[in-house]
TIDOKE-959784 format. One record per residue (C-alpha): residue number from 1; y, z, x. Coordinates in steps of 0.1 Angstrom, whole numbers, plus 5000, padded with zeros to 4 digits. Each point is the difference from the previous one (the first is absolute). Last residue first. Example, Ala and Ser with C-alpha at 12.3 -4.5 7.8 and 13.67 -1.06 7.14 Angstrom:
<rs>
   nr  north    up  east
    2   4989  5071  5137
    1   4966  5007  4986
</rs>
This chain:
<rs>
   nr  north    up  east
  350   7844  3682  0579
  349   5035  5015  5004
  348   5008  5018  5032
  347   4996  5035  5016
  346   5027  5021  5015
  345   5004  5017  5033
  344   5020  5031  4996
  343   5030  5012  5020
  342   5007  4983  5033
  341   5019  5025  5022
  340   4993  5034  4983
  339   4964  4988  4993
  338   4996  4995  5038
  337   5008  4974  5027
  336   4989  5004  5036
  335   5024  4977  5019
  334   5015  4965  4997
  333   5021  4992  4970
  332   4983  4990  4968
  331   4993  4966  4985
  330   4965  4997  5012
  329   4993  5035  4989
  328   5014  4993  4965
  327   4978  4969  4996
  326   4968  5017  5013
  325   5001  5032  4979
  324   4981  4983  4971
  323   4971  4994  5024
  322   4996  5036  5010
  321   5004  5014  4965
  320   4975  4975  4986
  319   4974  5010  5026
  318   5005  5037  4992
  317   4995  4992  4963
  316   4968  4980  5006
  315   4987  5028  5022
  314   5006  5025  4973
  313   4982  4979  4975
  312   4970  4997  5023
  311   4999  5038  5004
  310   5001  5003  4963
  309   4968  4980  4998
  308   5000  4966  4983
  307   4985  4991  4966
  306   5027  5019  4982
  305   5026  4972  5007
  304   5035  5002  4987
  303   5003  5038  5003
  302   5001  4996  5037
  301   5026  5025  5010
  300   5008  5034  4986
  299   5031  5020  4989
  298   5010  5035  4988
  297   5037  5007  4999
  296   5021  5032  4995
  295   5037  5005  4999
  294   5021  5031  4997
  293   5036  4994  4989
  292   5016  5017  5019
  291   4975  5004  5027
  290   4963  5009  5007
  289   4987  4965  5009
  288   4964  4995  4993
  287   4979  4970  5011
  286   4963  4998  4989
  285   4979  4974  5017
  284   4968  4981  4993
  283   4964  5006  4992
  282   4981  5025  4980
  281   4996  5037  5007
  280   5024  5026  5014
  279   4986  5026  5023
  278   4995  5036  4989
  277   4963  5002  5004
  276   4998  4977  5030
  275   4982  4967  4996
  274   4966  4985  5007
  273   4976  5006  4972
  272   5020  4993  4969
  271   5028  4977  5010
  270   4980  4984  5028
  269   5012  4988  5034
  268   5033  5018  5005
  267   5035  4995  5016
  266   5027  5024  4989
  265   5035  4993  5014
  264   5028  5026  4994
  263   5035  4991  5012
  262   5026  5026  4995
  261   5038  4998  5005
  260   5026  5027  4997
  259   4986  5033  5011
  258   5029  5023  5009
  257   5003  5014  5036
  256   5031  4981  5010
  255   4984  4968  4987
  254   4963  5001  4995
  253   4972  4974  5000
  252   4966  5008  4985
  251   4970  4980  5010
  250   4965  5002  4984
  249   4968  4982  5008
  248   4970  5003  4978
  247   4968  4986  5013
  246   4967  4989  4983
  245   4963  4999  5000
  244   4989  5019  5032
  243   4965  5014  4997
  242   4983  5027  4979
  241   4981  4976  4977
  240   4993  4967  5018
  239   5022  4969  5000
  238   4981  4969  4999
  237   5009  4967  5016
  236   5031  4979  5010
  235   5011  4989  4966
  234   4993  5034  4984
  233   4969  5017  4986
  232   4997  5036  4986
  231   4985  5033  5010
  230   5011  5032  4982
  229   5027  5026  5007
  228   5018  4978  5026
  227   5026  5020  5020
  226   5037  4993  4998
  225   5019  5004  5032
  224   5034  5017  5007
  223   5031  4989  5019
  222   5033  5017  5004
  221   5035  4991  5013
  220   5033  5018  5001
  219   5031  4980  5008
  218   5034  5013  5012
  217   5035  4984  5002
  216   4999  4972  4974
  215   5032  4980  5005
  214   5027  5002  4974
  213   5015  4972  4978
  212   4975  4989  4975
  211   4990  4970  5021
  210   4994  5022  5031
  209   4978  5025  4981
  208   4980  4971  4984
  207   4996  4985  5035
  206   4988  5033  5014
  205   4972  5001  4974
  204   4993  4963  5006
  203   4994  5007  5037
  202   4980  5032  4995
  201   4973  4981  4981
  200   4991  4975  5027
  199   5005  5024  5029
  198   4976  5025  4984
  197   4974  4973  4995
  196   5003  4988  5037
  195   4999  5037  5012
  194   4968  5006  4980
  193   4984  4969  5016
  192   5010  5012  5035
  191   4987  5035  4993
  190   4967  4990  4984
  189   4997  5012  4964
  188   4979  5031  4998
  187   4963  5003  4991
  186   4988  5035  4990
  185   4986  4987  4967
  184   4975  4977  5019
  183   5007  4963  4997
  182   4995  4980  4968
  181   5034  4983  5002
  180   5015  5009  5033
  179   5035  4986  4996
  178   4995  4984  5034
  177   4969  4982  4987
  176   5019  4988  4969
  175   5027  4986  5023
  174   4976  4980  5021
  173   4980  4989  4969
  172   5032  4985  4985
  171   4994  4987  4965
  170   5008  5031  4979
  169   4975  5000  4970
  168   4995  5038  4997
  167   5037  5005  5008
  166   5011  5015  4967
  165   5037  5006  5002
  164   5025  5027  4989
  163   5036  4998  5013
  162   5026  5027  4992
  161   5037  4994  5008
  160   5024  5030  4995
  159   5038  4999  5004
  158   5020  5032  4998
  157   5034  5014  4990
  156   5019  4968  4993
  155   5036  5003  4986
  154   5005  4970  4978
  153   4971  4977  4993
  152   4995  4964  4989
  151   5004  4986  5035
  150   4972  5024  5011
  149   4975  4976  4985
  148   5008  4974  5027
  147   4994  5026  5027
  146   4967  5011  4985
  145   4989  4964  4998
  144   5009  4990  5036
  143   4983  5027  5020
  142   4969  5015  4985
  141   4986  4970  4980
  140   5017  4972  5019
  139   4990  5011  5035
  138   4971  5022  5010
  137   4986  4988  4977
  136   5007  4966  4987
  135   5011  4980  5031
  134   5029  4993  5022
  133   5014  5006  5035
  132   5028  4977  5009
  131   5007  4986  5034
  130   5028  4975  5009
  129   5006  4975  5028
  128   5028  4992  5025
  127   4971  4995  5025
  126   5012  5024  5027
  125   5018  5023  4976
  124   4969  5003  4977
  123   4978  5006  5031
  122   5024  5028  5012
  121   4999  5016  4966
  120   4962  4999  5000
  119   4997  5015  5035
  118   5026  5027  4992
  117   4980  5010  4968
  116   4969  5003  5020
  115   5016  5023  5025
  114   5018  5020  4974
  113   4968  5007  4981
  112   5009  4989  4965
  111   5014  5022  4972
  110   5036  4987  5007
  109   4988  4965  4992
  108   4993  5010  4964
  107   4977  4973  4984
  106   4991  4994  5036
  105   4973  5027  4996
  104   4981  4976  4979
  103   4991  4978  5030
  102   4970  4980  4988
  101   5015  4986  4967
  100   5023  4977  5020
   99   5027  4975  4993
   98   5010  4984  5033
   97   5028  4976  5011
   96   4991  4977  5029
   95   5024  4996  5029
   94   4974  5003  5027
   93   5010  5036  5007
   92   4992  5008  4964
   91   4965  4985  5002
   90   4991  5017  5032
   89   5013  5034  4988
   88   4980  4997  4968
   87   4968  4994  5019
   86   5007  5028  5024
   85   5009  5024  4972
   84   4966  4993  4984
   83   4981  5004  5032
   82   5017  5033  5007
   81   4993  5011  4965
   80   4963  4994  5002
   79   4986  5002  4964
   78   4998  4962  4999
   77   4995  4984  4965
   76   5028  4974  5006
   75   5026  4993  4974
   74   5031  4983  5016
   73   5017  4974  4979
   72   5016  4980  5028
   71   5034  4985  4995
   70   5021  4969  5009
   69   4971  4984  5017
   68   5003  4987  5035
   67   4966  4982  5000
   66   4998  5006  5038
   65   4997  5037  4993
   64   4969  4995  4979
   63   4984  4979  5027
   62   5008  5027  5026
   61   4982  5025  4977
   60   4968  4980  5000
   59   4977  5015  4973
   58   5003  4970  4978
   57   5000  4990  4963
   56   5005  4963  4991
   55   5026  4989  4975
   54   4989  4968  4980
   53   5003  5016  4965
   52   4964  5001  4988
   51   4996  5016  4966
   50   5006  5036  4993
   49   4980  5032  5007
   48   5025  5011  5027
   47   4977  4993  5029
   46   4993  4966  4985
   45   5037  4991  4997
   44   5005  5010  5037
   43   4973  4976  5011
   42   4976  5015  5024
   41   5001  4991  5037
   40   4997  5037  5011
   39   4985  5020  4972
   38   4967  5008  5017
   37   5020  5013  5030
   36   5014  5028  4979
   35   5035  5008  5011
   34   5020  4974  4980
   33   5035  4986  5004
   32   5010  4975  4973
   31   5025  4972  5004
   30   5027  4978  4983
   29   5001  5017  4965
   28   5030  4985  4983
   27   5019  5026  4979
   26   5027  4996  4972
   25   4976  4989  4972
   24   4975  5029  5008
   23   4964  4989  4993
   22   4989  4997  5036
   21   5018  5033  5007
   20   4983  5019  4972
   19   4966  4988  5012
   18   5008  5009  5036
   17   5011  5035  4988
   16   4966  5004  4983
   15   4982  4991  5032
   14   5022  5023  5020
   13   4996  5031  4977
   12   4962  5003  5002
   11   4997  4980  5033
   10   5016  4968  5009
    9   5023  5009  5029
    8   5033  4985  5010
    7   5012  4975  4973
    6   5025  4977  5016
    5   5031  4989  4980
    4   5025  4971  5000
    3   5026  5009  4974
    2   5007  4972  4976
    1   5032  4980  5000
</rs>
């Protein structure tokens, strides 16, 4: 029997998740929740770039709840954490399982604000439902994959995950504005936005520590900008020389005073004119485990279609990770489930 699924949000990840869900042999899409009034009444297949499928998009939450789906693939663009938690809380309390890319901190529930965590735990209990945070990064790239690789190692001294990404074609104008592309060199990330980013990366770091047997006790964080050396164009306009053109975020987790886990994310707009001097270039992730034996891995997404931007490829991968998690989440016991509980979500044959 197929899992009855609602796609919640049809933005840069949501639309791609909707397409994945419509094509998935074990999923029946029964509803779509949209935020844009112009999309209300649209056919789900059209929103996903496919043919008509007979499912109509709505912005009526009560109508979604009445569908009684088995699971909601929750991928809104909202930067409002309280709004996001409220949505998930409502769904869970109604007995609907949730896979979400919008609450990365739930990758490691212990990293959540205790009050928010208590609300979600209570909602899961009330509805006998399950929540799983999923996605590419934060998520698979800096949580699951390093843990899987550790299975080939003996005594592990340190785990390092480095991400490097060109965001010149990133599709969210709201996020691009908060990142300050083209703003004065003195621009700093807004406190609330910086806190969301930090939470999203600290959760997988703590999950690695937990999975390897000892909790991370201390975490040091740093953020530094890259300043454009020459003007250049990006998706949202022009970046002038002397303005913000990149960010490098670094997190180092220690156990008993010894550095054990590092996550280093470099986001830039131009590999020649908008990147720090010592920053890595290119796209993808490097994972290094200093252990016996030592293991190193470089990997990328989207090598199948060079016509799309790397941002688009990353969104496709995030969408697939969400949708592929649905069967396991539907079969799981109630509560906030993690990598340690459910393991990896696998793909399927074409």
